LOZATI-546828 format. One record per residue (C-alpha): z, x negated, y; residue number from 1. Coordinates in nm, 2 decimals, padded with zeros to 4 digits. Example, Ala and Ser with C-alpha at 12.3 -4.5 7.8 and 13.67 -1.06 7.14 Angstrom:
MIMI|zz|xx|yy|nr
MIMI|00.78|-01.23|-00.45|1
MIMI|00.71|-01.37|-00.11|2
//
This chain:
MIMI|zz|xx|yy|nr
MIMI|01.64|00.91|01.23|1
MIMI|01.93|00.76|01.07|2
MIMI|01.69|00.42|01.01|3
MIMI|01.97|00.25|00.79|4
MIMI|02.02|00.55|00.56|5
MIMI|01.64|00.59|00.54|6
MIMI|01.57|00.24|00.45|7
MIMI|01.85|00.23|00.19|8
MIMI|01.70|00.54|00.03|9
MIMI|01.32|00.38|00.08|10
MIMI|01.48|00.08|-00.14|11
MIMI|01.63|00.31|-00.39|12
MIMI|01.36|00.55|-00.46|13
MIMI|01.00|00.36|-00.42|14
MIMI|01.20|-00.01|-00.54|15
MIMI|01.47|00.00|-00.74|16
MIMI|01.37|00.30|-00.92|17
MIMI|01.00|00.32|-00.88|18
MIMI|00.80|00.47|-01.14|19
MIMI|00.44|00.33|-01.30|20
MIMI|00.18|00.37|-01.01|21
MIMI|-00.11|00.47|-01.25|22
MIMI|-00.14|00.59|-01.62|23
MIMI|-00.08|00.26|-01.87|24
MIMI|00.13|00.07|-01.59|25
MIMI|00.52|00.01|-01.72|26
MIMI|00.79|-00.06|-01.45|27
MIMI|01.09|-00.30|-01.61|28
MIMI|01.44|-00.38|-01.50|29
MIMI|01.48|-00.75|-01.62|30
MIMI|01.81|-00.88|-01.46|31
MIMI|01.83|-00.79|-01.09|32
MIMI|01.41|-00.78|-01.07|33
MIMI|01.23|-00.50|-01.10|34
MIMI|00.88|-00.56|-01.18|35
MIMI|00.54|-00.37|-01.27|36
MIMI|00.29|-00.44|-01.54|37
MIMI|-00.06|-00.29|-01.48|38
MIMI|-00.34|-00.20|-01.71|39
MIMI|-00.69|-00.35|-01.65|40
MIMI|-00.79|-00.37|-01.28|41
MIMI|-00.37|-00.22|-01.19|42
MIMI|-00.14|-00.39|-01.00|43
MIMI|00.10|-00.67|-01.11|44
MIMI|00.44|-00.76|-00.97|45
MIMI|00.80|-00.77|-00.79|46
MIMI|00.89|-00.42|-00.67|47
MIMI|01.25|-00.49|-00.60|48
MIMI|01.52|-00.79|-00.63|49
MIMI|01.90|-00.81|-00.59|50
MIMI|01.93|-01.17|-00.58|51
MIMI|02.16|-01.45|-00.43|52
MIMI|02.14|-01.82|-00.32|53
MIMI|02.29|-01.91|-00.70|54
MIMI|02.05|-01.70|-00.91|55
MIMI|01.69|-01.62|-00.69|56
MIMI|01.52|-01.96|-00.81|57
MIMI|01.61|-01.90|-01.20|58
MIMI|01.49|-01.53|-01.13|59
MIMI|01.18|-01.65|-00.95|60
MIMI|01.08|-01.87|-01.25|61
MIMI|01.14|-01.63|-01.49|62
MIMI|00.88|-01.44|-01.31|63
MIMI|00.63|-01.72|-01.26|64
MIMI|00.65|-01.78|-01.65|65
MIMI|00.61|-01.42|-01.71|66
MIMI|00.28|-01.32|-01.53|67
MIMI|00.15|-01.68|-01.64|68
MIMI|00.17|-01.60|-02.00|69
MIMI|00.02|-01.26|-01.93|70
MIMI|-00.27|-01.45|-01.72|71
MIMI|-00.29|-01.20|-01.43|72
MIMI|-00.25|-01.27|-01.06|73
MIMI|00.10|-01.11|-00.94|74
MIMI|00.25|-01.02|-00.64|75
MIMI|00.59|-01.04|-00.53|76
MIMI|00.65|-00.76|-00.24|77
MIMI|00.93|-00.91|-00.03|78
MIMI|01.10|-00.73|00.26|79
MIMI|01.29|-00.89|00.57|80
MIMI|01.63|-00.73|00.44|81
MIMI|01.58|-00.86|00.11|82
MIMI|01.85|-01.14|-00.02|83
MIMI|01.89|-01.43|00.01|84
MIMI|01.80|-01.49|00.34|85
MIMI|01.55|-01.82|00.21|86
MIMI|01.38|-01.59|-00.06|87
MIMI|01.03|-01.64|00.10|88
MIMI|01.07|-02.01|00.12|89
MIMI|01.19|-02.04|-00.26|90
MIMI|00.89|-01.78|-00.37|91
MIMI|00.65|-02.05|-00.20|92
MIMI|00.85|-02.36|-00.35|93
MIMI|00.77|-02.19|-00.69|94
MIMI|00.38|-02.14|-00.63|95
MIMI|00.35|-01.83|-00.43|96
MIMI|00.13|-01.79|-00.12|97
MIMI|00.25|-01.59|00.15|98
MIMI|-00.02|-01.35|00.31|99
MIMI|00.01|-01.15|00.65|100
MIMI|00.37|-00.97|00.72|101
MIMI|00.33|-00.69|00.77|102
MIMI|00.59|-00.39|00.96|103
MIMI|00.72|-00.13|00.75|104
MIMI|00.70|00.23|00.93|105
MIMI|00.84|00.54|00.83|106
MIMI|00.78|00.93|01.00|107
MIMI|00.94|01.25|00.92|108
MIMI|00.70|01.45|00.83|109
MIMI|00.86|01.74|01.01|110
MIMI|00.84|01.53|01.33|111
MIMI|00.48|01.46|01.33|112
MIMI|00.15|01.62|01.52|113
MIMI|-00.08|01.74|01.25|114
MIMI|-00.34|01.86|01.48|115
MIMI|-00.50|01.51|01.57|116
MIMI|-00.89|01.60|01.56|117
MIMI|-01.16|01.34|01.46|118
MIMI|-01.41|01.22|01.76|119
MIMI|-01.69|01.41|01.85|120
MIMI|-01.91|01.38|01.56|121
MIMI|-01.66|01.28|01.28|122
MIMI|-01.58|01.53|01.01|123
MIMI|-01.29|01.48|00.73|124
MIMI|-01.37|01.53|00.39|125
MIMI|-01.10|01.60|00.13|126
MIMI|-01.17|01.36|-00.18|127
MIMI|-01.17|01.57|-00.49|128
MIMI|-01.45|01.46|-00.72|129
MIMI|-01.63|01.18|-00.82|130
MIMI|-01.91|01.22|-00.57|131
MIMI|-01.64|01.19|-00.28|132
MIMI|-01.47|00.88|-00.47|133
MIMI|-01.83|00.71|-00.44|134
MIMI|-01.83|00.79|-00.05|135
MIMI|-01.47|00.60|-00.02|136
MIMI|-01.62|00.30|-00.23|137
MIMI|-01.90|00.29|00.02|138
MIMI|-01.68|00.27|00.30|139
MIMI|-01.47|-00.02|00.15|140
MIMI|-01.75|-00.24|00.07|141
MIMI|-01.85|-00.22|00.45|142
MIMI|-01.52|-00.25|00.58|143
MIMI|-01.35|-00.54|00.37|144
MIMI|-01.54|-00.92|00.41|145
MIMI|-01.51|-00.95|00.02|146
MIMI|-01.72|-00.64|-00.03|147
MIMI|-01.47|-00.59|-00.27|148
MIMI|-01.18|-00.29|-00.33|149
MIMI|-01.05|-00.13|-00.62|150
MIMI|-00.98|00.17|-00.40|151
MIMI|-01.24|00.35|-00.65|152
MIMI|-01.01|00.33|-00.94|153
MIMI|-00.69|00.37|-00.75|154
MIMI|-00.82|00.74|-00.65|155
MIMI|-00.98|00.84|-00.97|156
MIMI|-00.62|00.75|-01.18|157
MIMI|-00.46|00.98|-00.91|158
MIMI|-00.76|01.23|-00.93|159
MIMI|-00.70|01.22|-01.34|160
MIMI|-00.28|01.20|-01.33|161
MIMI|-00.31|01.53|-01.05|162
MIMI|-00.62|01.71|-01.01|163
MIMI|-00.46|01.94|-00.79|164
MIMI|-00.36|01.71|-00.51|165
MIMI|-00.62|01.55|-00.26|166
MIMI|-00.54|01.14|-00.29|167
MIMI|-00.79|01.02|-00.03|168
MIMI|-01.00|01.12|00.26|169
MIMI|-01.32|01.01|00.40|170
MIMI|-01.49|01.03|00.73|171
MIMI|-01.83|01.13|00.79|172
MIMI|-02.08|01.09|01.04|173
MIMI|-02.34|01.31|00.93|174
MIMI|-02.40|01.21|00.59|175
MIMI|-02.28|00.85|00.63|176
MIMI|-01.91|00.74|00.55|177
MIMI|-01.76|00.53|00.83|178
MIMI|-01.41|00.57|00.74|179
MIMI|-01.13|00.65|00.43|180
MIMI|-00.82|00.63|00.36|181
MIMI|-00.56|00.68|00.03|182
MIMI|-00.25|00.91|-00.01|183
MIMI|00.01|00.86|-00.23|184
MIMI|00.23|01.13|-00.34|185
MIMI|00.53|00.93|-00.48|186
MIMI|00.65|01.21|-00.73|187
MIMI|01.04|01.27|-00.77|188
MIMI|01.11|01.07|-00.44|189
MIMI|01.13|01.17|-00.07|190
MIMI|00.84|00.96|00.04|191
MIMI|00.42|00.99|00.04|192
MIMI|00.25|00.68|00.11|193
MIMI|-00.02|00.59|00.33|194
MIMI|-00.25|00.31|00.19|195
MIMI|-00.60|00.13|00.15|196
MIMI|-00.73|00.24|00.53|197
MIMI|-01.04|00.10|00.62|198
MIMI|-01.31|00.16|00.89|199
MIMI|-01.66|00.00|00.89|200
MIMI|-01.66|-00.21|01.19|201
MIMI|-01.93|-00.03|01.40|202
MIMI|-01.67|00.27|01.41|203
MIMI|-01.32|00.11|01.48|204
MIMI|-01.13|00.16|01.78|205
MIMI|-01.29|00.56|01.84|206
MIMI|-01.00|00.70|01.70|207
MIMI|-01.05|00.77|01.35|208
MIMI|-00.78|00.64|01.23|209
MIMI|-00.50|00.84|01.38|210
MIMI|-00.69|01.17|01.28|211
MIMI|-00.67|00.99|00.91|212
MIMI|-00.28|00.95|00.95|213
MIMI|-00.25|01.31|01.05|214
MIMI|-00.45|01.47|00.77|215
MIMI|-00.28|01.29|00.50|216
MIMI|00.08|01.34|00.67|217
MIMI|00.00|01.73|00.63|218
MIMI|-00.10|01.72|00.30|219
MIMI|00.26|01.53|00.22|220
MIMI|00.45|01.80|00.43|221
MIMI|00.26|02.07|00.24|222
MIMI|00.36|01.92|-00.08|223
MIMI|00.73|01.87|00.04|224
MIMI|00.79|01.51|00.11|225
MIMI|01.01|01.40|00.38|226
MIMI|00.86|01.07|00.50|227
MIMI|00.58|00.90|00.48|228
MIMI|00.55|00.55|00.50|229
MIMI|00.29|00.27|00.61|230
MIMI|00.29|-00.13|00.57|231
MIMI|00.11|-00.13|00.92|232
MIMI|-00.08|-00.47|01.02|233
MIMI|-00.03|-00.51|01.44|234
MIMI|-00.36|-00.37|01.47|235
MIMI|-00.25|-00.02|01.35|236
MIMI|00.13|-00.03|01.42|237
MIMI|00.10|00.05|01.80|238
MIMI|-00.11|00.36|01.71|239
MIMI|00.13|00.46|01.43|240
MIMI|00.44|00.42|01.68|241
MIMI|00.25|00.67|01.92|242
MIMI|00.21|00.92|01.61|243
MIMI|00.58|00.90|01.59|244
MIMI|00.64|00.63|01.30|245
MIMI|00.95|00.41|01.37|246
MIMI|01.01|00.08|01.23|247
MIMI|01.24|00.01|00.96|248
MIMI|01.17|-00.35|00.88|249
MIMI|00.87|-00.60|00.75|250
MIMI|00.74|-00.67|00.42|251
MIMI|00.50|-00.98|00.35|252
MIMI|00.33|-01.01|00.01|253
MIMI|00.37|-01.32|-00.18|254
MIMI|00.04|-01.40|-00.43|255
MIMI|00.09|-01.59|-00.76|256
MIMI|-00.25|-01.66|-00.90|257
MIMI|-00.32|-01.61|-01.22|258
MIMI|-00.27|-01.86|-01.52|259
MIMI|-00.10|-02.04|-01.21|260
MIMI|-00.40|-02.13|-01.03|261
MIMI|-00.37|-02.22|-00.69|262
MIMI|-00.43|-01.95|-00.42|263
MIMI|-00.82|-01.96|-00.31|264
MIMI|-00.92|-01.88|00.07|265
MIMI|-01.17|-01.69|-00.07|266
MIMI|-00.98|-01.48|-00.33|267
MIMI|-00.91|-01.13|-00.12|268
MIMI|-00.75|-00.98|-00.38|269
MIMI|-00.93|-00.64|-00.43|270
MIMI|-00.65|-00.48|-00.59|271
MIMI|-00.41|-00.55|-00.27|272
MIMI|-00.72|-00.46|-00.05|273
MIMI|-00.60|-00.13|-00.22|274
MIMI|-00.26|-00.16|-00.21|275
MIMI|-00.24|-00.29|00.15|276
MIMI|-00.20|00.06|00.40|277
MIMI|-00.34|-00.10|00.72|278
MIMI|-00.60|-00.43|00.82|279
MIMI|-00.78|-00.53|01.12|280
MIMI|-01.06|-00.27|00.96|281
MIMI|-00.89|00.03|01.03|282
MIMI|-00.96|00.19|01.40|283
//
């Protein structure tokens, strides 16, 4: 893989030329910033910026004003190669709070193994309707400390927009849902995205996550996507690298509370729990 070329393609297709991620959302380009405004429980934030030392502070201040006027929480999704080099420090000075840095990993679907079987006693169920969406929500309620996640909202939106696809998969032990993860097929691009993985505590570390990755990557390949990408935590990165994923860089969410309120330790935004691809709850 030509990592530099793939990173440039990723930046162009999924960031500079980003499309709204759900009905009712809009993507706007304001100067050298690309941002999304989401509806209701949707995601709000900055997807890409092409700033320099002279323009960064004014552009950041404009986004702070914009989202404060909307009264919504916003995320500036910054990448390690974004400029200026001190972009993160400037965001913090403007009131954003940095969350955990994750690793941007990408794999060519043509080079991935899709025959990764789930552990004994586990079966994988494609999410195709409301009954399966509710199982996914049950997993996330148990997997994340806050008990809050908007993954159900995301999956329902995906099903409504493209009923022929499989936007998520849930792992079952008997009739008990124990793990789930979401797949986003980014129309008009070469990339599918793996998001929102979670495994209930008692079932972590048994290989379920690996099987969920292979299951979703196979769907992406069948739908004609050349690459799958993940924003990986330190817990899932080694698993993904063993499966054939390659590191392209890092990404850090910088979060601005609604109406300019300070970040609270117990916030654990439901929307970002869904947008984040990997966390310690995967296994």
